[in-house]
N, C-alpha and C positions, 0 to 999 in steps of 0.2 A: 513378440510383440515389440516393436520399434519403440525408442525412447531417441528423444531430441532434446538436449539444452543449451541454452540460450543465454547471456547476461545482458542485461540493461543498465546503463546509466542517466540516471534523471536528476535532473537538476533541480531544486527546490529553489523556495524563494521567502525563507521564513517558515513560522508557525502557519499550514495552507494545507490544503487538501490538492493534491496534482491529479487528475484524470490521464489513467494511463492505458486505458483500457484499445485503442486504437495500436499501441506499439504492442499490447498482449495480441491482440487479433493479428495482426501481423506477423509475429512468430510462431502462432496456431497454424495460419496459411502457409506458410514456408515450409512448413512440414509435411503438408500433404497426408496427415492423419487425418482419416473421415468420422472412425470414434472411438474416444478414450477421456483421458483428463488432462487439465493442464494446472500446473501447480506452479505458485510462485511463491517466494521465499526472497524477504527482504535482508541484506547482510548487515544490520546494525541496531544498535539498542536503545537508540533515540528516536524511531518514529515508526512507522507500522503501516500495515494494507488492511483495506476496508473495501465491501461493497455496500454503495449507497445511490442515493437518489441522483440520479445525472441532468433531471429536468429543471428545476428551480435551485438557482444559487442561494438563495437562503436555508438551503437544509446544510450545506456547507458553514455558513457564517454561522450559523446556529449552534454546530456540532462544535466550531472552533470555541466559541461563548461557553457551552455548558464546559468543555476541557478545562478552559480557561478559570472557570469558577471552581471546577471537581478539585484542581490541582493548580493551585495560581503559582508563576514562579516568585521565588524570592520567598517562599516561606520557611520561617526561622525553623519549622520541626524538621528542617534536612539537614544535614552534615555535609553529605555529598556535594561540594561547591565549585570541584576543581576546574572545571570548566564554564562556571557562570551561575549566574542565581535560576537559569530555564535548565542545568543539567539535570538534575535528579528529579525535577517535577517532568521531564522529557522520559524520562526510563519509569517511572511509575505510568505515566499514559500510555508508553507503549506495552509495559505487563498487562494493562487492563484492556488492551487492543490485541490484536491479531499481527503476528510478523509471518504467516504464510495462509495463504488461501486456497483452495481446490474448485474449480468449475469442470462440469461435465462438457465434453465436446460430442457435436453429432453434425455430420453431414459438413465436416470441415470448419465449423464454428461453435464458437463458445456459446451455450444453453442459457445466456444470464436474461434476465426480464428486459420489458421493454424500458423501462426505467431503472434499471441499472448500470451503474459504471463502477469499474475500479479503480480505486484511487489509493497514493501514494498519501501519507496523511506523516507531515513532516512537523514534528513536536518541538524543534529548537527554533529559535529568535532568527539566528542569522540564516543564510543560504548554504546550502551540503550539497554534494554528487553524490546520491544513492545508489548503489549495487542493490539489481535486485535479479534473482537468478529464478529463468521461467524452463519448466522441466515439462514437455508434452509426451504421455506416452498413450498409443493405442494401436489400431489397426489404418491402414491404408483403406 
């Protein structure tokens, strides 16, 4: 079974959800894998990956608002603040979400639902450059 790995670097713009579906789909296409699985892994502890609705931007706004209420920046509960008031809250948000995703591939395409997109969920306030490893395994 062939395996392919590719690294993506995604620029974020502070706390946000960045749609990376097209970038991951391009990697899957380039591998010429017909049936298999694609796995993504983000190599950081203050952001995460999620599959969410890609049609209504209110979903992204609401997710950001929910996580801001759930784990507010500057919460005096946290001792770890060496990189600022959003540092430990970003780690908590990452722990509550996912750092890896797996999606089945068939006929050379990811089997996402009609309204599903893959997002890099940035939990820090400042822009970052995030590294994501994309691994595709399967048969041609």
